N, C-alpha and C positions, 0 to 999 in steps of 0.2 A: 348376488351380483353387486360389485361396487358402483357407486355413482360414476366414477371416472375409471377409464380404461388404463390398464398397465401397458407397458410397451409391447409386449407380446400380443396382448389382445388387440391393441391398436393396429399391429400389423396384420392380423387376421381380418379385421374389419375393413381395412383399406386396401387389402390386397386387390390387384386389378384383375385382368383376364388370365385364364389359363387355370390348371388344377392346383388345388392347395388342400393339403392334409393337416388337419389340426389335431395335435395329440393333447386332448384335454384332460388332464389329471383329475382325480376326484376332488370336488369342491372348488374347481378353478373357474367357475363362472361361464361354462360353455353355452348355456342358453342365452345368456346375455350377449354373448359373442355372436351367435347366430342371428338374433333379432336385430342387434346393432348393425350387423353386415347387410341384413335386408333393407333396413332403413337407409343406410349409406347408399345401396344400390338404387333405391328410389329417388333419393336426393341427387343422385348422379345422373338422372334422366333415363334410367332403365324403366321401360314400361311395366307395370304390375303383371300383365298377362305373360311376361317373358320369364317370370320367376317362379321357380318351383321349389319349395321347402318341404322335405320329406322327413318324418320321424316314424317312430313304431308304436305309439299309442295315441289314441284320439285325445286323451286328457292332455298329453304333451303337446299336441298340435293345437288345441285349444288355448292353452298357455302361452304358446308361441304367437298366435294371432292377437291375443290381448296385449301382449307386450309390444308388439309391433305398432299396434294402434296407440298405444300410450305414448310412444317415442315419437311417432309421426303426427300425433294430435288428430288423427282421422282414421277410418276403417281402411285397412289395406285391401282395396278392391281390385279384382282381376286377377291377382297371383293366386297360385295353388299353395294352400298350407294344410297338409294332412299326412295320412299314413301311405305307405306302399300299397297297401290293399285298396284305399280309397282312390289313389291315383289309377291303379289297374282297373277298378270298377268304372270310373269315369270313361277310360278309353274303351272298356268292353261296352259300356252302355251306348257310346257314340257308334260303335262298330258291331253291335250284336248280330246283325243280318250275315256278317262275314263268318260268323261261327255257327250259324244255323240256329240262332236264338231269336226269339221276339223280344222286343225292347222291354217288356214287362217280365222278363224272366225273374225267377226266384233265386235267392241265396239261401241255401239249407242252412238251418241251425244244426248244431252239434247232435241233438238228440234225434233229430230227423235222419240225419247220416247214418247214426247207429242203427235206427229201425230198418233203414234201406238196406245197409251191409248185412243186417241180420237175415232179411228176407232173401237176400242173394245166396247167403251161406245155406240157409234151409233148403232152398230150391235146388242147390247143388249136392244136397245130401251130406253136408259137412257136420261133424260132431261139434257143437258149440262149446262143450266142455274142454275140448282139446285144441280148438282153433276159434276164438272169440271174434265177434264183430268189431270189438275195440282194436284188436291185434291186426285185423285186415285194414282197417282205416288207417292205422299207424304206417302200415308198410305202404299203402296207396300214397299217403301224404309225403312219406320219405321219397318215394319214387318221383313225385311231381316236382318237389322241391329240388331234387338232384338235377333235374333238367334232362335226365337220360331217358331213352325209350323204355317202356316196360320190358321189352325183350331183353335189353342190355342189363337194366337194373336187376331183374330177376333170374338172370342167367345162373347164378350161383346158389340160388335158394332152393333148398330141398326140405319139404315138410312132410314127413310120413303121416301127419294127422290129416292131410288132404287125401280123399278117395283117389284111387288109382286112375291115371289120365287126366286128372284135374290140375290146371296149373294156376299159379297166381297172376300170371298175364290174363288168363281167361277170366278170373274173378274180377280183375281191374276192369276189363272190357265190359263185363256184364253190368258193373257198377256205372261205368260211363254211359252205357246205352240206356240205363234207366233214368240217369240224370237227363239225358237229352230228351227222353220221351215226356218228362216232367217239365221240360223247359226250365231246367234249374241248373245252378252250379254250386259248387262247395267252395269253402273260403280259399283253398289252394289255387283253384281256377282262377280266382280274381287277378292272379300275377301270371299263372301259367299261360292262360289263352291270350291276353294281350302281348306277353312276350313272344308267343309263336306268331301272332299276327304281325308284329313289327319285324320279326326275323324273316318272314316270308314274303313281305310287301315292302319293297324298298321305297315306292312312292309313298306310301303311308308313314313309313319311318321318316322320310324326308320332311313331310307336312309337320309332324310333331317337332322335329328338331329345329325347323324354322320358327314355330311358335315358342317353344320353351327353349331358352338359351343360357338361362343361368340356373344352377341347381345347388341345393344346400341339403346334405344328408346328415341328420343327427344319429347319434348311436351307432356309427358306421360299423364298429366292431361286431354288431349283432346281424349284419347283412349275410343272407344265405346266397349260395352260388345262383339260383334262379333270380333272386331280386338283383343280384349285381349284373347279370346278363340283361335283364329288363332295362336297368339304368343304362347300360352301355348303349342300348339300341337308341336311347333318347338323345345321347350325347353326340355332338359334332364339334369339329375344330373350331376354337382352340380349346375345347373341353373345359368349360367354366363350371367346374365342379369343386365346391367346398365341402369337403368330407370331415366331419367332426366325431371323434370317438376316443375311446381309451382302450387299448388292447390289454391293459392290466385289468380291465373290468369285463373282459370277455367271458361269460360264465353260462352262455345258452347253447353249447354245442348239442345238447340233447334235443334242441328244437331245430336243429339244422344250421344254426348260425356257424360261419366259418372265419375265425380270426385271421387265417391266412390271407384272406382278401385284403384286410388292412394291413398286414405285416407286408405284403408284396404289392403295395399301392405304387410304387415306383417302377415294378416291372410293367404295369399297365400304362403308366404316365410318367415316362423318364424325366420330363421337364417339370415335374411337380415340385411346388415349394412345400417344406414341412416345417411347421411351427410347433414348438411344445409350450403349452401352458402349464407351468409348474407352481405358480403361487396359489396356494389354498386359502380360501376365505371361511372356512368352516371349522377346522380343528386346531387344537394346540399342537406345538411343534413336537412334543414327545409322542404324540399319537402318529404323526406323520414319520417320525423317525422309525417307529415300530413298523409301520406299513412299507417304507422304503427298503428297510433291511429284509423284510420277508420276501417281497417280490423280486428282489434282486437275485434270488435264487433260481428264477426262471430264465431259461436261455432264450426262448422265443418271445422276444418282445422289443419294442422301441424304448431305448433308454430315456428315463426322465426321473427327476428328483424333486418330490414336493417339499415345499417350504411354506412356513407360516410366519406372520409377524407377531403372533402370540407366543412368545418363547418362554413363558412360565415353565419352571421346572415341574416334573411330574413323573409319575410311573403307573403302569398298568398293574392292578391287583390281580394275583393268580391264586387260585385255591383249589383244592380237591375236596370231594365228599365221598361218603361211604357208598352211597348209591344215588339215583336219580332223584328220588324223594328228598333226601338230605341235601342235595345240590339245590333243588328248588326252595327248600326252607332257607338255605343259606343266601340265596339271592333275594327272597322275599325280605329277610332281616336287613339286607344291604339296602334295599329300596326304601323301606320305612325309615332306616337311620338317616340316609342321605337326604330323604324328602325333608324330614324335620329339621336336620342341621343346616340344610342349604336354602329352605324355604322354596322348594320346587313343587310343580304340579306332577300328578301321576303320569300325565302325558309326556313328561320329559324323558320317562324311562322306557327302554326297549329291550326285550330278551330275544336274542336271535339263536337259532338252532339250525342244523343242516336238513333235518327231515321232519315232516309234519307229526310223526308219532311222539316226538320228543315234547309236544306241548302238553300231553296228559298230566305228568306229575306237576307241572306249573299250575294247570287249571285247579288241580285238587287243592294244592297247598294255598293258592291265592284265594280260593273260595272259603277255606278254613280261617284264613287271616282277615277276610274281609277286604281283600285288596281288589279294587276295580280293575279289571283287565278286558282286552279284546284280542281275540284271535283273528288275524287279518286274513282277507282273502277267503273268507268263509261263506259269504252270501252275495249274490248279484241279483239286481232288481229284475232283470229280464229273464232270469231262471226260474221265478216263481210260476207255480202252475196256473194261477188265475191270469197272470199276464200272458203266458203262452196260450191259454185258451181264447182270449180277445185276439191276440195277434194272429192265431190260426184262422179266424174268421176273416181277418184283413188280407192275409196271404191268399186264402182261397179266392176271394173276391178279385184280387188283383191278377191272379193266374189260375184259372180253373183246372190247369193241368197238374198243379202241385197236390199229388195224391197224399203225401204225408199230413198237409194241412187238412185236407177233407177227411181222413180217417179220424183225426182228433175231433172234429166238430159234428160229425154225422149224428152222434147220439148225445150232444151237449147243447141244451139240456136233454134229459132223457126222453126219447121219442118212440122206445119200444123196438129199436133197431139192435138186434143181439149181435154178439161177436161171430156167430155162425153166419148171420146174414152178411156180415162185412166181409168174412172170408170168402163167401160165394161170389159177392160182387168183385173182390179183388182177382179171383180165379177168372171169373168172367172177362174182366178187362184184360187180363194177360193173354188169355185164349185167343181173343179177337183184337189183340194189339191196339187197345184204345185207352184213353185215360179213364180213371175211376169216375170221373164226373159224367163222362160219355155214357159209361154203363148206368149210372143213376138216371140220366135223362131218358134212356130207353127201357127202364125197369119194368114198365108195365106191358111192353111187348116181347121183352127177352124172356126166355125159358131159364130163370136163374134158380128157381127152387126155394123161394123164401117164404116165410109164413105172411098170413094176412095182416098181422099186427106189424111186422117189419115193413111190409109194402106200404101200409098207411103211414108210417113213420117217415118213409123216404118221399112220399108224396107231400107230406107236411113240410118236409126239409125244402123240397124244390119250391114250395110256395113261399117259404121264409126267404130263401135266396132272392126270388123274383121280387120280393117286397123290399129288400134292403140293398142289393147289390148296386143298383144305379145310383143311390145316395152318395156313394163313396167316390164318385168321378165328377161332382159338382165343384167347381173351383172354389177353393178356401173353405170348403164345408167338411173336411176330413174329421175334425174333433166332433162337429155336431152329429155326423153320421155315426160316428163310434158311440156317442152318447145315446143315441136312439137305439142303436143295436143293443147295447148293454141292458137299457131299460126293457126291451122287448124280450131278450133272453131270460130275464128274471133269474140271474145268477145267485142272488142272495137266497132266494127260496131253494134253488138247485144245490147249493152248498150246504144248506141245512139238511136237505133230503139225503146227501151224501154222508151225514153223520158227524160234520164239523161242530165244535162247540161254539156257542154265541160269540166269544171274544175272537176266535180264529175267523169266523165269518165276517165279522166287523172289520178285521185287519185285511182281510181279502178285498173287501169292497172299497176300503181306503186305498189299497194299492191300485185298484182299477181306476179310482177317481184320479190318483196321481198320473197314471198313464194317459188319461184324456188330458190333464193339464200339460203333460210333456207334448202331446200332439199339438195342443194349442201353441205352445212355444215354438214348436218346429214350423207351424204355419206362419208365424209372424216373420215378415220380410225384413223386419229391423233387427231381428235377432241373428247374431252371427254364429253359425254352426260349422266349425272347421272341417268336419267329416265330408261334407258335400260341397262342392263348388257353388259359388253364389249364384251363378247363372242358371243352375238347375232349377226347374219348376218344382215347386213343393207339393207334391201330390202323393197319392196312395204308393206309387211305385218308388219314388225317391225315398219316402218315409221308410218303407220296409227295408231298402237297402241300407239306409242309415242304421236302423236298429240292428241289421245283421252285422254291421261293422262293430257296433258298440258292444254287442253282447258277446263278442269273441274275446273281449278283454277281461281278465279277471279282476274282480273289484268288489267292494263291499259298499254298504250304506255309509253315507256320511255320518259321522258320530262326533258330536261336539263336546261331549262329556269328557273331562279328563280321565283316561284310563291308561294302565300300562300296556304297551303294545307287545303282543307275542306273535312272532312271525318267522318263517323260513329266511334265510339269507337271501335267497332269489327274490323274495317278495320285497326286501327291504332296499334294493337296488334303486338309487335316486332319492332316498329319504335321508334325514338326519335327526339325530337325538341328542339331547344334552348328555345322558348317560346310557352307555351300551353295555349289556352282558351277553358275552358270547359263550353259550353253554355247550357241553358234549365235546370238548377238545380231546377226542380219543381217536386212536388208531381204529379204523373200521367205520367211524362216523364222519370225522373230518380230519385227514382225507377219508372219503368213504371207501369202503372195501373193494368196490368195483374198479375204482381208479388204480389200485396197487395189484392187480392180479398179474400182470406181466412186467418183468423187470427191464425189457427192452423198449418199452413204449412209455415215454414221459408225458405224453399229451394229456392223459387223464389227470395225473398228478399235478401238472402245471395248471390245469383248470381248477382243480381243488384249491390250489395255493392262491389262484386269483379270487376264489370265493372267499377264503379267509381274508384276503386283502380288502375286498368290497365290505366285508363285516367290519373290520377295524376302522375303516374310513367313514363309517356312519356316525362315529362319536365325535361331538364337539368338545366336551369337557372332561369326561371320565370314561375309563374303560375297565370292565372286569372280565377276566377269562377263567373259566372253570371246567372241571372234568370230574367224573365218577370213578371211583376205584372198582366199582363192580356195577353191572347193569343186566337186568332181566331180558332174557332173550328166549323166545319159545318155550316159556315156562321154566327155564333154568337160570340161575344166577351165575354169571361168568365174570371172571376177572378181566380188567381192561387195562391198556397201556395209554399213558398221555400222548398226545398227538406229537408226531415228528415236527410239526410246525412251531411248537413251543421252543424246540432246540435251535431254531432259525431266528428267534428274536433277540435283540441285544440284552444281555443279562442285566445291564445296569439300569434298564428301563422297566424291569419286572419286580414287583414287590410280592414276593412269596409269603403268603400267610403261614406257611408251615416250611419246613426244610425241603428244599429242592429234592425230588425223588431220585434214588439212585438209578432206577430203570431209565430215567430220561437221559442221564449221562451215558449210560450203556447204549442207548437208542442213538444218541449223537455219534458215537465212535462207529456203530454199525452202518449208519447212514453215510458217513464220510467214506468208509471203505467201499460201500456199494456204488456211491457217486464216482469214485475214482476208477472203479472197474468199468463203469459204463463210458468213461471218456476214452 
């Protein structure tokens, strides 16, 4: 972001009341515009509690908060800066009783959702090989985010894999009933439930509209229908909404995002002002010329033309290789050569590809060449088993009705409670319509049919709970209580008993120590955490909800060592690199074969083109484009064709390392004829 605003940026920052759509092209400084506008509102006398800034990741929200603090010279107190889901969580937490929830409700982690869905399918007699729990959760999520009722959404769904008489609507109802019994919600509920509350309660809606009067939404092109309706309930005239995004970077339709919301902004707000940010502060002009020419082939878009003050001439290097290994070798050679010639770090280089499986040949070749690399998005701190172990104890202490958490910790460390004993406890709880913990509490009197060893383990567990649970509700003592819990669990010895080698045990304990440090940071009142509103009391409940929001974002450990980055194009959005390699530019990969199945539907193809556009605009200085002449698929070697998108790039900006392939010229003619017939 430049230190001074250009004319278009200044217009956005100083815009008065009423709706504003900011078409923020790649590298145009949109985060700076949003934060400067927030600061401008504060300086204009708008109280902080009336400002609500929403983005899609907690990392982006935290960066936004830090920038605003830097501009204002003080912490932006009172205002909401967070994600859609954290905003929904705040409203749900304040109105839990209206949804039949206790204030300490749980937010289920992904693996707990899967386990719950699996239980429901097994109980319904569904063959899991034909209809998996992942598929069920995907359908439920799609239904919730569509905003339609299950009856409407599933009306046209016919699945022979389900037993006769069993419907998707019934499975979703069973899933909802189990969540309610556990006093839990899933991630989609964090928006669905508040949206329903606001839609059904006009007075509640009015209260929030009076409090929150100025809205800013980042990455607006990624909004889904449910999120947009949620937002509309919060808006009142004169609709002070500043929506910032780039429809040319709308690449998440598979997650429910609907670019038509941004494209149809004026249908919802006829009086809206639209400003395009076209000056790019990232890339050389030749890179932007390639991107502009490519995306111009999309029909459904807001017109914009990126430009840069860096007009040094240049070309993108294009080459083909015999196969994927040869492609990886050629890219490795280019990285080594460019690094030495231009005195670059390995972290200045990034290899982008369409799908995860394409990373394998690069990993093989880079290991052979001793090229340090990192595959992005491969690990997340809160997904480690030892972190889940400790957090499961906290989840259970906070909400004893959380059956999934209880099942994880009943025999951790080992207490002699067998899987069979757990199954009988679960069956007993279901038969008597009670929580699993209620079954454990009356285990001595109930006829559950478990062994003496298991009964002894359950009694020991009850004593353990009684010893530790109250410690977690002392003000400011969450980290200390967790540390005492970990010490009493003797997890180091437990992991050794499980057969982990000494180095792995050490790493697990270091991770747990890091978790305790993270809890200490959370409890520090001076530490700004954008995920939760500052007025929220920092206790076990708000901490677990904070973690639930964080753990839904794909991410990896911070890595300060200079390494070549390997990642999918989707993972690269929002990032930038000195030199970018876009590999696998072949028909069937980019564009992906799923997008080209039907000739009468351009939606998928346009999103694939936007994906390529995002990849191109990650590059600052140099751009390499490559494809393989053959690729192995299902054990067979198949011939490939270069991507049609190569034919849409200006020829004078491409430096072909060998003669342009004849089949690319034929492809150009074929696509031109096909495009004409569609018109």
